[in-house]
C-alpha positions as CSV (number, residue, x, y, z in Angstrom):
1,M,-19.8,-1.1,15.3
2,T,-17.5,0.6,12.8
3,F,-13.8,-0.4,12.4
4,G,-12.7,2.8,14.1
5,E,-15.0,2.1,17.1
6,G,-13.7,-1.4,17.3
7,A,-10.1,-0.2,17.1
8,N,-10.7,2.3,19.9
9,K,-12.3,-0.4,22.0
10,I,-9.4,-2.7,21.4
11,G,-7.0,0.1,22.5
12,V,-8.9,0.7,25.7
13,V,-9.0,-3.0,26.5
14,M,-5.3,-3.4,25.8
15,E,-4.4,-0.3,28.0
16,Q,-6.5,-1.9,30.8
17,S,-5.0,-5.3,30.3
18,Y,-1.4,-4.2,30.2
19,D,-1.9,-1.3,32.7
20,R,-0.2,1.2,30.5
21,P,-1.1,3.7,27.8
22,M,-1.0,2.5,24.1
23,G,0.2,5.1,21.6
24,K,-2.0,6.1,18.7
25,A,-0.9,7.6,15.4
26,H,-3.1,9.2,12.8
27,R,-1.7,9.4,9.4
28,T,-2.9,10.9,6.1
29,E,-3.5,8.8,3.0
30,E,-0.5,10.6,1.5
31,Q,1.8,9.4,4.4
32,I,0.5,5.9,4.0
33,A,1.1,5.9,0.2
34,R,4.6,7.2,0.7
35,N,5.4,4.4,3.1
36,A,3.7,1.8,0.8
37,S,6.1,2.8,-2.0
38,L,9.3,2.4,0.1
39,P,11.8,-0.1,-1.2
40,P,11.5,-3.6,0.3
41,T,14.6,-3.6,2.6
42,S,15.0,-5.0,6.1
43,E,14.9,-1.4,7.5
44,N,11.5,-0.8,5.8
45,T,9.8,-4.0,6.8
46,E,7.7,-2.6,9.6
47,A,6.8,0.6,7.7
48,L,5.7,-1.5,4.7
49,Y,3.7,-3.9,6.8
50,L,1.9,-1.1,8.6
51,A,1.3,0.8,5.3
52,S,-0.3,-2.4,3.8
53,V,-2.7,-2.7,6.8
54,E,-3.5,1.0,6.8
55,E,-4.2,0.9,3.0
56,M,-6.6,-2.0,3.6
57,M,-8.4,0.0,6.3
58,T,-8.7,3.2,4.3
59,T,-9.9,1.5,1.2
60,R,-12.1,-1.0,3.2
61,S,-10.8,-3.8,1.0
62,G,-10.9,-6.1,4.0
63,A,-14.6,-5.5,4.6
64,C,-16.8,-8.5,4.1
65,P,-20.5,-8.2,3.1
66,R,-22.4,-8.8,6.4
67,K,-25.2,-11.1,5.0
68,K,-22.6,-13.3,3.1
69,T,-20.4,-13.4,6.2
70,L,-23.2,-14.5,8.5
71,R,-24.4,-17.1,6.0
72,Q,-20.8,-18.5,5.7
73,R,-20.3,-18.4,9.4
74,A,-23.5,-20.5,9.9
75,T,-22.4,-22.9,7.1
76,Y,-18.7,-23.4,7.8
77,F,-18.2,-22.4,11.4
78,K,-21.4,-23.4,13.2
79,D,-19.6,-25.5,15.8
80,L,-16.8,-22.9,16.3
81,R,-17.1,-20.6,19.3
82,F,-16.0,-17.0,18.5
83,T,-14.6,-14.9,21.3
84,T,-14.3,-11.2,22.0
85,F,-11.0,-9.3,22.1
86,E,-11.4,-9.1,25.8
87,G,-11.8,-12.9,26.0
88,L,-8.7,-13.4,23.8
89,L,-6.6,-11.2,26.2
90,M,-8.0,-13.1,29.2
91,Q,-7.1,-16.4,27.6
92,A,-3.6,-15.2,26.6
93,G,-3.0,-14.0,30.2
94,T,-4.1,-17.3,31.6
95,S,-2.0,-19.2,29.2
96,R,1.1,-17.1,29.9
97,R,0.7,-17.4,33.7
98,G,0.0,-21.2,33.4
99,S,3.2,-21.8,31.4
100,G,5.5,-20.0,33.8
101,G,5.6,-16.8,31.7
102,Q,5.0,-13.4,33.1
103,S,1.7,-11.6,32.8
């Protein structure tokens, strides 16, 4: 699964979970670079954060080599149970309902 496919799947799951549409924005690399060069002010905090994540996605700098990742997972996380995004949303919903919060 590519990052884009995963992001689309997460979007669909979130829309189903929260029973509302989730907006999507497609930005060019030029738009991302422009936001990344904004001055670090409180008004620009969100734009700078999003630009840093978008830069990481467009450059694939967050991508991990699959073989190395699987080897390290087996070495360092063999007793850790990983979950899916759907499972995480289910756990969060259960947790919020159980603590008196709204779901």
